[in-house]
C-alpha positions as CSV (number, residue, x, y, z in Angstrom):
1,M,-32.7,-2.2,10.4
2,N,-32.7,-5.5,8.9
3,A,-30.8,-8.0,11.0
4,A,-28.6,-9.0,7.9
5,F,-27.1,-5.5,8.0
6,P,-23.3,-5.8,9.5
7,F,-23.5,-2.6,11.5
8,P,-26.0,-0.9,13.8
9,E,-28.5,1.4,12.2
10,V,-27.3,4.5,14.1
11,T,-23.8,3.9,12.7
12,I,-24.7,3.6,9.1
13,T,-27.2,6.7,9.5
14,A,-24.5,8.7,10.9
15,L,-22.1,8.1,7.9
16,L,-25.0,8.8,5.4
17,Q,-25.8,12.1,7.4
18,Q,-22.1,13.2,6.9
19,A,-22.6,12.6,3.2
20,G,-25.8,14.6,3.2
21,I,-28.0,11.5,2.6
22,A,-31.2,11.5,4.6
23,D,-32.5,8.3,3.1
24,P,-32.1,5.0,5.1
25,P,-30.0,2.3,3.7
26,L,-31.7,-0.3,1.6
27,S,-29.0,-3.0,1.7
28,C,-25.3,-3.5,2.6
29,V,-23.6,-6.3,0.7
30,R,-20.0,-7.5,1.5
31,L,-17.6,-7.2,-1.3
32,G,-14.9,-9.8,-2.2
33,G,-11.0,-8.9,-2.3
34,G,-8.9,-6.7,-0.1
35,G,-6.4,-8.0,2.4
36,N,-6.6,-5.2,5.0
37,N,-10.1,-4.3,5.3
38,R,-13.7,-5.3,4.6
39,S,-15.7,-3.4,1.9
40,Y,-19.3,-3.2,1.4
41,R,-21.8,-1.9,-1.3
42,L,-24.3,0.3,0.5
43,E,-27.4,1.0,-1.3
44,T,-29.9,4.0,-0.8
45,A,-32.6,5.5,-2.7
46,Q,-30.0,8.0,-3.9
47,G,-27.6,5.4,-5.3
48,A,-24.8,3.2,-4.2
49,F,-21.8,4.0,-1.8
50,L,-18.7,2.2,-0.8
51,L,-18.6,1.5,3.0
52,K,-15.2,0.5,4.2
53,A,-14.5,-1.3,7.7
54,Y,-10.8,-0.9,8.7
55,F,-8.9,-3.3,10.8
56,L,-8.5,-2.2,14.4
57,H,-6.0,-4.1,16.7
58,P,-4.0,-2.9,19.8
59,D,-0.8,-4.1,18.2
60,D,-1.5,-2.0,15.1
61,P,-2.4,1.5,16.2
62,R,-2.2,2.9,12.5
63,D,-5.2,5.2,11.8
64,R,-6.0,3.6,8.5
65,A,-9.4,5.2,8.2
66,G,-8.0,8.6,9.0
67,M,-5.0,8.3,6.5
68,E,-7.1,7.3,3.7
69,Y,-9.7,10.0,4.3
70,A,-7.1,12.6,4.6
71,F,-5.5,11.6,1.4
72,L,-8.8,11.6,-0.6
73,A,-9.7,14.9,1.0
74,F,-6.4,16.3,-0.2
75,C,-7.0,15.0,-3.7
76,R,-10.5,16.6,-3.7
77,E,-9.3,20.0,-2.4
78,R,-6.5,20.1,-5.0
79,G,-8.5,19.0,-8.0
80,I,-6.8,15.7,-8.3
81,G,-9.1,13.1,-10.0
82,R,-9.0,9.3,-10.5
83,V,-10.0,8.7,-7.0
84,P,-13.2,8.1,-5.0
85,L,-14.8,11.0,-3.1
86,P,-14.6,10.8,0.8
87,L,-18.0,11.4,2.0
88,G,-17.9,10.5,5.8
89,M,-15.8,8.8,8.6
90,L,-16.2,7.5,12.1
91,R,-12.7,7.2,13.1
92,E,-13.2,5.4,16.4
93,E,-15.3,2.8,14.8
94,G,-12.8,2.4,11.9
95,L,-15.5,3.2,9.3
96,A,-15.6,5.4,6.2
97,L,-18.0,6.2,3.4
98,H,-16.7,6.9,-0.1
99,S,-18.4,7.4,-3.3
100,W,-19.1,4.3,-5.4
101,V,-16.9,3.5,-8.4
102,E,-18.5,1.3,-11.1
103,G,-15.6,-0.5,-12.7
104,R,-13.7,-3.8,-13.0
105,P,-10.4,-4.8,-11.8
106,V,-7.1,-4.5,-13.9
107,S,-5.5,-7.7,-14.5
108,K,-1.9,-8.4,-15.7
109,E,-3.4,-9.8,-19.0
110,S,-5.3,-6.6,-19.6
111,L,-2.6,-4.1,-18.6
112,T,-1.7,-1.7,-21.5
113,E,0.7,1.1,-22.1
114,N,-2.1,3.5,-21.7
115,D,-2.9,2.2,-18.2
116,I,0.7,3.0,-17.2
117,A,0.5,6.4,-18.8
118,E,-2.6,7.0,-16.7
119,A,-0.9,6.0,-13.5
120,V,2.1,8.1,-14.3
121,D,-0.3,11.1,-14.8
122,F,-1.9,10.5,-11.5
123,I,1.4,10.5,-9.7
124,A,2.6,13.6,-11.6
125,A,-0.5,15.4,-10.3
126,L,0.4,14.4,-6.9
127,A,4.0,15.7,-7.2
128,R,2.7,19.0,-8.7
129,E,0.7,19.6,-5.5
130,S,3.2,18.4,-3.0
131,D,4.7,21.6,-2.0
132,C,1.4,23.2,-0.9
133,R,0.5,23.9,2.8
134,E,-2.1,21.1,2.6
135,A,0.4,18.6,1.5
136,Q,2.8,19.5,4.3
137,S,0.1,18.9,6.9
138,L,-0.5,15.4,5.8
139,P,1.0,12.7,8.1
140,P,3.9,10.5,7.1
141,A,3.0,7.4,4.9
142,A,3.1,4.1,6.5
143,D,6.8,3.1,6.8
144,A,7.9,6.4,5.3
145,C,11.5,6.9,4.5
146,F,13.3,10.3,4.7
147,S,16.7,9.1,4.5
148,M,18.6,6.3,2.8
149,R,19.4,4.9,6.3
150,E,15.6,4.7,7.0
151,H,15.1,2.7,3.7
152,L,17.6,0.0,4.9
153,G,16.6,0.1,8.5
154,R,12.9,-0.4,7.8
155,I,13.6,-3.3,5.4
156,E,15.9,-5.0,7.9
157,N,13.6,-4.5,10.7
158,R,10.8,-6.1,8.7
159,L,13.0,-9.1,7.9
160,Q,14.0,-9.5,11.6
161,T,10.3,-9.2,12.7
162,L,9.4,-11.9,10.2
163,Q,12.2,-14.2,11.3
164,S,11.1,-13.8,14.9
165,A,7.4,-14.6,14.0
166,L,8.4,-17.6,12.1
167,R,10.5,-18.9,15.0
168,Q,7.4,-18.6,17.2
169,A,5.3,-20.4,14.8
170,E,7.9,-23.2,14.5
171,K,7.4,-23.9,18.3
172,Q,3.7,-24.6,17.5
173,T,4.8,-27.3,15.1
174,D,3.6,-25.4,12.2
175,D,5.2,-27.2,9.3
176,I,4.4,-24.4,6.7
177,A,6.0,-21.8,9.1
178,R,9.1,-24.2,9.2
179,E,9.3,-24.3,5.6
180,A,8.9,-20.5,5.4
181,A,11.6,-20.0,8.1
182,E,14.0,-22.1,6.0
183,F,13.3,-20.1,3.0
184,V,13.8,-16.8,4.8
185,D,17.0,-17.9,6.6
186,S,18.7,-19.6,3.6
187,R,17.8,-17.5,0.8
188,I,16.2,-14.0,1.6
189,M,18.7,-13.3,4.4
190,P,21.9,-13.9,2.4
191,S,20.5,-12.0,-0.5
192,W,19.6,-9.1,1.9
193,L,23.1,-9.0,3.2
194,Q,24.5,-8.7,-0.2
195,V,22.1,-6.1,-1.3
196,R,22.6,-4.0,1.8
197,D,26.4,-4.2,1.6
198,T,26.2,-3.1,-2.1
199,I,23.9,-0.1,-1.3
200,E,26.1,1.0,1.7
201,A,29.2,0.7,-0.5
202,A,27.6,3.0,-3.1
203,L,26.5,5.6,-0.5
204,G,29.7,5.6,1.4
205,E,30.2,8.6,3.6
206,A,26.6,9.9,3.0
207,L,25.3,6.8,5.0
208,R,27.8,7.0,7.9
209,Q,27.0,10.6,8.8
210,S,25.4,10.9,12.3
211,A,22.7,13.0,10.6
212,P,22.3,11.5,7.2
213,P,21.0,13.9,4.5
214,T,17.2,14.2,4.5
215,L,15.5,13.1,1.2
216,P,12.9,15.2,-0.6
217,C,9.4,14.0,-0.1
218,M,6.0,14.1,-1.9
219,V,2.4,13.1,-1.2
220,S,2.5,9.4,-2.0
221,P,-0.4,7.1,-2.3
222,S,1.9,4.2,-1.1
223,D,1.1,0.6,-1.9
224,F,0.4,2.0,-5.4
225,G,-0.2,-0.3,-8.4
226,F,-2.7,-1.7,-10.7
227,H,-3.8,-4.2,-7.9
228,N,-5.6,-1.0,-6.5
229,A,-7.2,0.2,-9.7
230,L,-10.6,-0.1,-11.3
231,R,-11.1,0.2,-15.1
232,T,-14.2,2.5,-15.8
233,D,-15.8,4.0,-18.8
234,K,-13.7,7.1,-18.3
235,G,-10.5,5.5,-17.5
236,L,-8.6,4.2,-14.4
237,V,-9.7,5.0,-11.0
238,F,-7.3,4.2,-8.1
239,V,-8.4,3.1,-4.7
240,D,-7.2,1.9,-1.2
241,F,-5.0,4.7,0.3
242,E,-4.9,3.6,3.9
243,Y,-1.1,3.7,3.9
244,A,-0.8,7.2,2.2
245,G,1.0,10.2,3.3
246,R,4.3,12.1,2.9
247,D,7.3,9.8,1.7
248,D,10.3,9.5,-0.5
249,P,9.2,9.2,-4.1
250,A,12.0,6.7,-4.6
251,K,10.0,4.2,-2.4
252,L,6.9,4.9,-4.3
253,L,8.8,4.3,-7.5
254,C,10.2,0.9,-6.2
255,D,6.9,-0.3,-4.8
256,F,5.1,0.5,-8.1
257,V,7.5,-1.7,-10.1
258,C,7.9,-4.4,-7.2
259,Q,4.1,-4.9,-6.6
260,P,3.5,-8.5,-7.5
261,A,-0.2,-8.9,-8.2
262,V,-0.2,-6.8,-11.6
263,P,3.5,-6.5,-12.5
264,V,4.7,-3.6,-14.5
265,P,7.9,-3.5,-16.7
266,D,11.0,-2.0,-15.0
267,P,11.1,0.9,-17.6
268,A,8.0,2.3,-15.9
269,L,10.1,3.3,-12.9
270,E,11.9,5.8,-15.3
271,L,8.7,7.1,-16.8
272,M,7.4,7.9,-13.5
273,A,10.6,9.3,-12.2
274,D,10.7,11.7,-15.1
275,A,7.1,12.7,-14.5
276,I,7.8,13.3,-10.8
277,K,10.9,15.5,-11.6
278,H,9.0,17.5,-14.2
279,H,6.3,18.5,-11.8
280,A,8.2,18.8,-8.5
281,G,10.8,21.4,-8.6
282,G,12.3,20.3,-5.3
283,L,13.2,16.8,-6.6
284,N,16.6,16.7,-8.3
285,G,17.8,14.4,-11.2
286,E,19.1,11.8,-8.7
287,L,15.5,10.3,-8.1
288,G,15.7,7.7,-10.8
289,A,19.2,6.7,-9.8
290,R,18.3,6.5,-6.1
291,A,15.3,4.3,-7.0
292,R,17.4,2.1,-9.2
293,L,19.9,1.5,-6.3
294,L,17.2,0.7,-3.8
295,L,15.1,-1.5,-6.2
296,P,16.9,-4.8,-5.2
297,A,16.3,-4.1,-1.6
298,H,12.7,-3.3,-2.0
299,R,12.3,-6.5,-4.2
300,L,13.3,-8.4,-1.1
301,K,11.0,-6.4,1.1
302,W,8.2,-7.6,-1.1
303,C,9.2,-11.3,-0.5
304,C,8.7,-10.4,3.1
305,I,5.4,-8.6,2.6
306,M,3.9,-11.8,1.0
307,L,4.7,-13.6,4.1
308,N,2.8,-11.2,6.4
309,V,0.3,-14.2,7.0
310,F,2.9,-15.5,9.5
311,R,3.3,-12.2,11.4
312,G,1.1,-11.4,14.5
313,S,-1.2,-8.4,13.8
314,A,-0.5,-8.6,10.0
315,A,-1.8,-12.1,10.0
316,A,-4.9,-11.1,12.1
317,R,-5.6,-8.4,9.7
318,R,-5.7,-10.6,6.8
319,G,-7.9,-13.0,8.8
320,F,-10.2,-9.9,9.5
321,A,-10.4,-9.2,5.7
322,R,-10.4,-12.5,4.2
323,G,-10.8,-15.2,7.0
324,E,-7.7,-17.0,5.8
325,G,-6.0,-20.0,7.3
326,R,-3.4,-22.7,6.7
327,E,-3.8,-23.0,3.0
328,A,-3.5,-19.2,2.6
329,R,-0.1,-19.4,4.5
330,A,1.0,-22.1,2.1
331,E,-0.1,-20.2,-1.0
332,Q,1.7,-17.0,0.2
333,L,4.8,-18.9,0.7
334,R,4.6,-20.3,-2.8
335,K,4.1,-16.8,-4.1
336,S,7.1,-15.4,-2.2
337,I,9.3,-18.1,-3.4
338,R,8.3,-17.7,-7.1
339,Y,8.8,-13.8,-6.7
340,F,12.4,-14.5,-5.2
341,E,13.3,-16.9,-8.0
342,T,12.2,-14.4,-10.7
343,H,13.3,-11.1,-9.3
344,C,15.9,-11.7,-6.4
345,R,18.0,-14.7,-6.8
346,C,20.7,-12.7,-8.6
347,A,20.5,-9.8,-6.3
């Protein structure tokens, strides 16, 4: 094995054997992009494959490789296209092999109505298959919400964890962390309290019940948006599903609209909600209204997500994927402030 290869020969060979590939690897080139994992183009005599190395950390026990592989396997078994094929996985090593997708990223400048329609069709296909036995056996998505109380609780916990991390960073005389802490304390937190009170008032007794009503769920790709899409000659292919699993579709709708890298117009929420309801009989007509009620809360959540560079294992994960440092923290803070100014200041 060439010394330039990032993994031992026996490891790559084991993955290729799972895919039915007997040929040895010819090259393994690191790809750019990605904030949660490392990706490589693995070349063999039979063609190219995508090799993914997932972040492993004792403070972040999520089975990222397993979650993505289970979601892709579900799509393959249920005939849902627009995703790579899962070909092999070594869970303990945090490695997986997927089919190679030849395509180019989708940018906010190139986004079209047809792209949104293709995304809606993909989610509709997942909704259509979400009542089957295989769907019920999938694990919950990362930060899954099965009640309105969970939606609010998870966002509040994220905000409190971020505040705590920023206070720790301030003690290390980190001027960027000090600026971020001021932004969170003086702007995000007051907006969150206002949004939370508005949602709680709208829900009333339903939220105060000791056992709040369970929300309907579906198979969700999670972190779904055009930042995780490739434009190919046959249409869009969606990638990166390490957060996927069963979840409230209202969270999927909110995240689809909130995702900042390739923004979509708010009416896309209604288009996707209608498609989900049409194909999933267990979802009632309240889906769109629930997502609209929750949208300001999830907007603020995304302000916090952009500040993950200040949070323990989340910062370590980005360092693993991108090797980021101080300038990356400053840039993420600028992005979060711009997002807040555009979407949240009137929340």
